[in-house]
C-alpha positions in Angstrom: 0.3 0.1 0.4 1.0 3.6 -0.6 1.5 5.6 2.0 -0.5 8.9 0.5 1.2 12.6 2.2 -0.7 15.7 3.0 1.5 18.6 2.0 -0.2 21.4 4.4 1.1 24.4 3.3 0.6 28.0 5.3 2.3 30.3 7.7 3.1 29.0 10.9 2.7 32.1 14.4 6.3 33.6 14.6 6.2 34.4 10.8 2.6 36.2 11.3 3.7 37.9 13.8 7.2 38.7 12.0 5.0 40.1 9.0 2.8 41.9 11.7 5.3 43.4 13.4 6.7 44.7 9.9 3.2 46.2 8.9 2.9 47.9 11.8 6.5 49.9 11.5 5.5 50.6 8.1 2.4 51.8 9.3 4.1 54.2 11.9 6.7 55.3 9.9 4.3 56.7 6.9 2.2 58.2 9.7 5.2 60.0 11.2 6.3 61.6 7.6 2.6 62.7 7.3 2.6 64.1 10.7 5.8 65.9 10.1 4.7 66.9 6.4 1.2 68.2 7.8 3.4 70.3 10.5 5.7 71.8 8.3 3.2 73.1 5.9 1.0 74.2 8.6 3.7 76.0 10.1 5.2 77.7 6.8 1.6 78.9 6.2 1.3 80.6 9.6 4.6 81.8 9.6 4.6 83.3 6.2 0.8 84.9 6.9 1.9 86.2 9.9 5.4 87.7 8.9 3.1 89.3 5.7 0.6 90.9 7.9 3.2 92.5 10.1 5.0 94.1 7.1 1.7 95.5 5.6 1.1 97.0 9.3 4.4 98.0 9.8 4.2 99.6 6.4 0.9 101.1 7.4 2.4 102.4 10.5 5.7 104.3 8.9 3.2 106.0 6.4 0.8 107.1 9.4 4.0 108.6 11.4 5.6 109.8 9.1 2.7 112.1 8.4 2.1 112.6 12.0 0.3 116.5 12.8 -1.4 118.4 15.3 -4.5 116.9 17.0 -8.3 118.8 15.9 -7.7 119.7 19.5 -4.7 121.2 19.0 -2.4 118.5 20.8 1.0 118.3 20.1 1.4 115.6 17.4 3.1 112.8 19.3 1.2 112.1 22.7 3.4 109.2 24.0 6.6 107.0 23.1 7.4 104.5 25.2 9.2 100.8 24.1 5.9 99.1 23.6 3.6 101.8 22.7 4.0 104.5 20.3 0.8 107.3 20.1 0.3 110.1 17.6 -2.3 112.0 15.5 -2.5 111.5 11.6 -5.0 111.6 9.3 -4.5 108.5 8.1 -7.9 107.4 6.3 -7.8 110.9 4.2 -11.0 112.1 5.6 -10.2 115.6 6.9 -10.8 114.4 10.3 -7.5 114.0 12.6 -7.4 110.9 14.1 -5.5 109.7 17.6 -3.6 106.3 16.3 -2.2 103.8 19.1 0.4 101.0 17.9 1.0 99.0 21.2 2.5 95.1 21.8 -0.3 93.2 24.0 1.0 90.1 25.1 2.1 88.3 21.6 -0.6 90.6 19.6 0.5 93.8 17.7 -2.2 96.0 18.0 -3.7 99.0 15.7 -6.4 101.5 17.7 -8.0 104.1 15.9 -9.9 106.6 17.9 -11.9 109.4 16.3 -12.5 113.3 17.6 -15.8 113.9 18.8 -18.2 115.9 20.8 -17.9 119.8 21.4 -15.5 120.7 22.3 -13.8 117.7 20.5 -12.2 115.2 22.4 -10.7 111.7 22.0 -12.7 109.1 24.4 -11.6 106.0 24.9 -14.8 104.9 24.5 -14.6 105.5 20.9 -11.3 103.4 20.2 -11.5 100.7 17.7 -8.6 98.1 18.2 -7.3 95.6 14.9 -4.6 93.2 15.1 -1.6 93.5 12.9 -0.1 90.5 13.9 -0.7 87.6 16.5 2.8 86.4 16.5 5.0 89.2 17.8 7.8 87.4 20.2 9.5 90.6 21.8 10.9 90.2 24.9 11.0 93.1 27.4 15.1 93.7 26.8 13.5 93.7 22.7 12.0 96.9 22.6 9.1 97.5 19.2 10.0 101.2 19.4 13.5 103.1 19.9 13.1 106.9 19.2 16.4 109.4 18.1 16.7 113.1 18.4 17.1 115.2 15.3 21.4 114.5 15.5 21.5 110.9 15.0 23.2 109.3 13.8 26.1 111.8 14.6 24.8 111.8 18.1 25.7 108.8 19.5 25.8 109.7 23.0 22.4 110.8 23.6 21.1 108.3 21.4 19.3 106.0 21.8 16.9 108.7 23.6 15.7 107.0 27.2 11.7 106.1 27.2 9.3 107.4 27.6 11.1 109.6 24.8 11.0 112.9 25.5 8.3 114.4 22.9 10.2 117.4 21.4 13.2 115.8 21.0 12.3 112.9 19.2 12.2 112.9 15.4 12.8 109.3 14.4 11.2 106.1 15.1 12.4 102.8 14.7 10.0 99.4 14.6 11.6 96.0 15.6 8.8 93.1 15.2 10.6 89.9 16.0 8.0 87.2 14.6 7.5 83.5 14.7 4.5 81.5 14.6 5.2 78.5 16.6 7.8 79.5 18.9 8.5 76.1 20.7 9.0 74.4 16.8 10.7 76.8 15.2 14.6 77.3 15.8 14.5 81.1 14.2 12.6 84.3 14.4 11.8 86.3 11.6 13.4 90.2 12.1 11.2 92.8 10.8 12.4 96.4 11.5 12.1 100.1 9.5 12.6 103.2 10.3 10.3 106.9 10.1 11.4 110.1 10.3 8.4 112.4 11.4 8.4 115.2 8.5 6.2 118.1 10.9 8.8 117.3 13.3 11.7 118.1 11.2 14.3 120.7 12.5 17.7 119.5 11.1 17.0 119.8 7.2 
């Protein structure tokens, strides 16, 4: 009699476990790659958006501050000049009325606030102030002022410049603006530095 042998083929338990382990490893690697790609794209988008917003805001600030003028109440063109806040008067919207314009840093938000004059006699009431966030990702520390001020003899006069803050309004002639932008500071290694200078035309006395 012939013995007929049954040839049974299949995977052993060890082979199944090895295959499952390889599958899980590949899946984890793919997931990590997708996650990193998503994070990078998200960061690039947030960073570029915040930089563009800050650039537009600083360009607007420079234009408005350059044309600072006496307020409709007769107040001096510059009301306050501190490290993280600049207040001046300017007809920023070309409507003949001179507005009170305030740029300041609150936390990581760089904000523009505008107050229209009202009443008789005219006053700039705090209740009428309208705020707009220019950039949400400003990372200046207490040792990194947003605003630095100089007198009319700068850059020749290095002894008295930059001006101590709050700056002497009668001496102030030039404002330096510096913003440090970083959308995700705990992940991104470097910040984008945005800087600009503005000379206030109506205060010039050295030209």
